[in-house]
Steps between C-alpha positions, in 0.01 A plus 500: 500500500496872429647579842783251441584658166494845656734392778736341245504819295581710806778263600659521155464879502667531839786284382586769250428808716685540828458766770803590713397761755378771260677377184312314228676248279377342180683185397732546797479405868755766599380838372761775532277800426140602568413322174749248365422315177751225441585332170720582201200557272266665750293796381227729631181579311299812584187505288443868567816572300430282195406632156133425547466698824765772487487775231876561530580138406466481121576130478746539211820519707602459861397799710713658775379452857546794737480518879385828657584645842224291659635179350212467255567337162390678182569518127585862410307671219807702398770372261777297656678318216607592147510350152655609169218518247715631216870573467580634154817654358591638157132467412514732196790368297432691176381836637159673491483847341250764619476832311354829617242673285639689202532813716624332816158411642479235770465141387505170689480133407545153646853369470479169689243258643606243758388138492185448705532388862247378755454595864347211692407736785496876567845655528700820503681495166821693443568595137847626423660584167795672338461597136783619275438747218680707240391837357479584128348743258148405396612287202775333706781604268715683756502612861345844566738786580272806514536550876122500552348305791334166429310274738537121492288299744395148590205367701297182528141379485382175657303269273284188520763274345440636150357853498614804700265672742543874435323614818824562690862536392776399742875540553564818305860585416631765261786725400542835332752478217686763300813481286727733307822470308823648626726707271654182363152382389508216752199409709544596862287203611374203305415130545264313731305656787278319752164553665461295820198475730312267734158496664308266731138427410249285690334250264231238567539142379486478121698505176701809409753647259728804507485748211801731475447829315730771370418869455682776311422873495658830395200735531175546684313445172353850504757781495827556315463198276795448268582222259861522614397390850392153392717204599485128580624263767592136454437284804685178577788333317737593783540148652455657844127557528299284737149448635440324832165410654500370859198400709500536878242273665 
């Protein structure tokens, strides 16, 4: 009985697999290549490439399949597709004011925190921003016109979805500003200015947030300190600032 069942099984199997010279056909009796799998819904399963057996298959999205010079299949460990994690614009609609110390000393503060986002697998993450700002005296009553240099910067920290991690700052951008009045008492320059930067950071799977900071300075905090050097900068409220976060898998 067992032999009969075995012979029946082999007969059924051979009905579906056909050999033509050196070609092998599955579900076809006329294979046209070395391996020909016929059928509109036919697929191939390689268990060595599934999520359980392959560390580069994270099981949360389809993974790209590469073929090397030897014809071997593999899933690459490097990123190969991208995803927008956050795409914000005009994030600071009412403006965020940062003042120097009373004698122009350096001061920095957080001006914007992105919504949290989640990486389902490790990725190279590109963070890009453009932040508009205006420059004022320290009390924000008028624009400065003393001709002295002032530094206005932006940079970011990466957080855990709520709180910034201050270990490393990324994507620095800054400008040196000075302003005087011409003989007609008109400002030579005034209005919005922009700091723009981008940086790519490798991040493991997890939940993150982007914390955008501003910094203002008119002295080194040690020498030549003058009350007249103090000033402030208001970030945002330009309708042109943006923050983009893109993951490359």
